[in-house]
N, C-alpha and C positions, 0 to 999 in steps of 0.2 A: 446567423441564428434569427430561430425564431421572432417578432415582435412583441408576443405575450409569456408567460412560463406557462407549458402543455395540462401541470397540475397545479391549484392549485390550492390553497391550504386555508383551514377555519377556523378559528383562534380557539385554544387548551389542544394543540394536537401535543401527540406523541413522539415519541423517536418510531417506533414499534411503527405507529396510525404512517407516519411519512414513510416508510420502506413500503409496508405495506399500497399503499397507493402508488408507492412508485411498479413493484411488483403487478402490479393486477392490471397497471395502465400498460405496462409492456407486452405482455399479453394478449388485450382486450385489442389493441390499438397492432398486434402481430410482429412485435419491433422486436420479441424476446426470439434467442435464437441455443439449439442444444451446450450446455447440456440441464437437464430439466430434472424437478422442478425447477423455477429461478427461484424461490421462495427461498428464503436463508442461507440466498444464496449475491457474490456478486455477477451480474446478474451480462447473460451474452448477450450483445445484441447486435442486428442490425447494420453496420456501417464502422461497427470496431474500426477492422483494418485499414478505411481512414481516417478513423481519430487518432488512432495511432503512428500512422504515418506526418502527422504533423507536428511531431515530434522533432524531425527536422529541421522545422523554421525557428526550433527558439534556439537563441544562440547560450542558451546555458547548455543544451545538450547537445551543441557541436564543439563545446569548448573540453566539456567532459572525458572524463578518463575512468570512474566507475558509477557505473547508474546500479545501483540496487531494482528490478522489479513482479512486482508480486505473480505468485502465478495461478493466477486469473485466469481461464482462458480468455476474455474479452483482449488483454493485455499480451496475446502468444504474438502482436504484432506490432512493440515496443521492445519486446525478449529478443525479433526477429532484428529489427532497428537497432539495436545496440550492438548486433555481429556484423551484422552488415559493415559497420559505421571502425570496427574494427576497436570497439571498444570494449572495457571488462564488465560483465556480466555477471552480475548477482543475483541473485532467487534468494527467498526465503527455504529453508526445510517444512515441507506443510504440515501444521499447528506447532510447528518449533519442538515438534518431539526429539528430533537429535540430532539438535543444531539449531544457533541464531538465520544463518545462510552458508547458501556453498557459492563458487564460482566456477562459471559454466565454460570448460575447456573445448575449444574448438582444432577439430584436427585439422593436422596441417595439411594446404591441397583443399579445402574442404571446399563443396559445392554447395550456392543454393537450398540444393533439396536436401544437403547432410545436414543445413544452418535449419533448415522447415525442422527437422528432425528433433536437432537437439533442445528448441521452444520447447518442444511440446512437455510433457510435466512427466513423464516415460524416457527422453529423452533426455531430461533436466537430471532424471537419477543417475540415468549411465554415462554422464562426458562430463562430469561436476566433481571439485573435491572438497571440501569442510573450509571452513573458514574458524580458526580457530577465536578464546576470546583475547589472548593474548597476539591479535595481527594488527599491525598500526599501519593503518588505512583507511582513508578522508573518503567517504561517498558523496561522489558530487550531486548529483542528480538522483530522485526516488521515483516510480513512477507505482503507485498506487490504484487499483481499484475504487469504489464507491457503489452505495444505492443514491445515495444523493449528493449532489453538491448544491451550495447557496455559492451564488457571481461574488461573496465575501469572500467565501473561500470555506467556510464552514463543510465538514466533511459527515456524512453518517456513511458509514459500513456495515459489514450485514449484522452488529453486536453483540457480534464472539468480541469483536477489543483488541485481535493479531498486530494492524497496521498499524497502531495506538503504540502499544505493548512493542513489540518490532520496537522502533522509532525508540522511545525509549529504554531500550536494552543499547543501543547503535550508542545515545549520548552515554550510558554509561561504557561501555569500553572505549569512548572520543572518537567515533567514528563519526562521526555532523556535529556540525557548527551551523551560524546560522547563515554562512553561506553557501548553507548546502538545499537546493529547489527543490520544492517537492510541487509534482504534480498527478493531475487525476486524468482518468478517461474515460468520459460517458456517451447514452447519449445526449442527443438536444434536451428532451425530456426530462431527465436525471438530472436537472439544471435548477431547483426549486429554490421561491424566496421563505426559505421557516427563521424562528426567534433563537436568538443569539444564549437565550437561557436556556435553549433544549441542550450547553456547549454543559461540561465540565472542565477543567485543567485537566484531563490528561490523553481529550479530545484531538487527533493532530489532522490541520488544517493547512489547507494549502494555497501554492505561489501561482498554479496554473489551470485550466480547468480546458482538455481537449476535447472536440464534439466533429462527427461526422461533419458539421456543417463553418469549428472555424474553432479560434484561439481563445481563452478569456484570460486577461490577468486578471488578479484578487486582487495586489497589494493590502492583506490582510497583515495587520497589523497584531491579532492577535499571538501572543504569547503560547510559542510551543511547548511541549511538555523537555523538562530539565531534567529526565529520570526516572526509576522510576521511586513509585511512589507504592511504597513498600507498606504501606496503612489498607491497600488496593487487595497485597497477596495476601491469597491462608495457603495452607501448611498443603491444603490438597490437588490447586493448580502448580507449589512446587515439584512432588511428586510430578505430573503430568508434565511440565516443564522442565527437564534436567539441568537442560543452561541455564534459565531463572534460578534453580538454586546452587548453579556453578558463579552467579554474577552476585548473588548477595555473599556468597564467602568472600567474593574479594572485595567487593565494602568494606563488608564486617572488620575484613584484615586492615583495611587504611581506615578502621575508624567511624565509619558510621553508622550510629546510633537506628537499628535496627530487632526494639521491640516485643512489634506481631507476632514474626514469628523467634524469640528466640531460642524453640528447642527443637533449632534443626542445627542450632551449636556442637 
């Protein structure tokens, strides 16, 4: 790792200030890769395959069975590592339009070339099956993309909240617990010190940061989301994300008080 942060923040920064500083730095230093523009994306970067390969250094990865890896381009190496290790790969459906996540099914006798096809966006679409909300599974390890992350494990995504929401939804379906390890993969310059008061209760923090130059264990003590905060969900979001609406009905039948969206009853 570098001796000091590549990006230094001034006082009074916002989450969006930090995101734009990271995106601009990656572009200015010619560290960014396709897809472009990187703004408003989890940015792909030079050295992403090396950073992803550091999954193999984690005892939590070695012992895992069910691994969820986000569909972002810089995480392709992580998805490949999961399949090459013979583990079950779970990938969220894009923007959660058609469900929560899918399990990638590797064809019998698959070569490394076949596996590389399976980890692309098109490959996941063609080689996976949906996982129902009633599935009895435990996700052992989660790999998320980030725009910025602090050494303390505080994470900023691209600003749409999907990783945070996916985790909260997995809590609701009983697929994650305190034993689930959360990892992010970033360029070294994306490791940025920022104030904790920017975080909200729904923000997901990480246990490990993988970069091209090394592994950072954060020892993050901040509580993870304990489930979906329905006061933050509106009816338009429920309509855009059908699986969210399904979880609402499941929780309501279980006796939860969900006054915010009662009109969906």
